[in-house]
C-alpha positions in Angstrom: 42.6 -14.7 -51.5 43.9 -15.6 -54.9 45.2 -13.2 -57.5 43.3 -12.3 -60.6 44.3 -13.9 -63.8 46.3 -11.6 -66.2 43.6 -11.9 -68.8 41.2 -10.3 -66.2 43.7 -7.5 -65.4 44.9 -6.6 -68.9 42.7 -6.4 -71.9 44.5 -8.1 -74.8 42.8 -5.7 -77.3 44.3 -2.7 -75.6 47.9 -1.4 -75.3 49.0 -1.4 -71.7 52.1 0.0 -69.9 53.2 -1.7 -66.8 55.8 -0.8 -64.3 57.5 -3.9 -63.1 60.2 -4.2 -60.5 61.9 -6.9 -58.4 64.3 -7.0 -55.4 67.0 -9.5 -54.8 66.8 -11.9 -51.9 67.5 -10.6 -48.4 68.2 -7.1 -49.7 71.7 -8.2 -50.7 73.7 -6.2 -53.2 74.0 -8.9 -55.8 74.1 -6.5 -58.8 76.9 -4.1 -58.0 79.4 -3.4 -55.2 78.8 -5.6 -52.2 79.7 -3.5 -49.1 80.2 -6.6 -47.0 82.5 -8.6 -49.2 83.9 -5.8 -51.3 83.2 -7.8 -54.4 81.9 -6.2 -57.6 79.0 -7.9 -59.3 78.5 -5.5 -62.2 78.8 -8.3 -64.7 75.4 -9.6 -63.5 73.8 -6.3 -64.7 74.8 -7.3 -68.2 73.1 -10.7 -67.7 69.9 -9.0 -66.6 69.9 -6.6 -69.5 70.4 -9.5 -72.0 67.6 -11.5 -70.4 65.2 -8.6 -70.4 65.8 -8.0 -74.1 65.6 -11.8 -74.9 62.3 -12.1 -73.0 60.9 -9.0 -74.6 61.6 -10.4 -78.0 60.1 -13.9 -77.2 56.9 -12.5 -75.6 56.3 -9.6 -78.1 56.8 -6.9 -75.5 58.1 -3.4 -76.2 60.7 -2.7 -73.5 60.4 1.0 -73.1 63.1 1.4 -70.5 64.7 -0.3 -67.5 67.0 0.5 -64.7 69.3 -2.0 -63.0 70.5 -1.0 -59.5 72.6 -2.8 -56.9 69.8 -4.6 -55.1 66.8 -4.3 -57.4 65.7 -3.4 -61.0 62.8 -1.8 -62.7 
């Protein structure tokens, strides 16, 4: 079964609020302290924040809020 097109899900004439999240691959801790290697990857959180703000500006999206955790972000 295929997914519905975004134009069928969101009405372009209405304001919509969407909760979006993603996990990193294999549930690794790629965005904070990695308990296995002991390496800290906090610098990647800055990358994610910059990309979110850049994409929001490019696509005309109001980014209301976000949270970047060690193995996923909202």
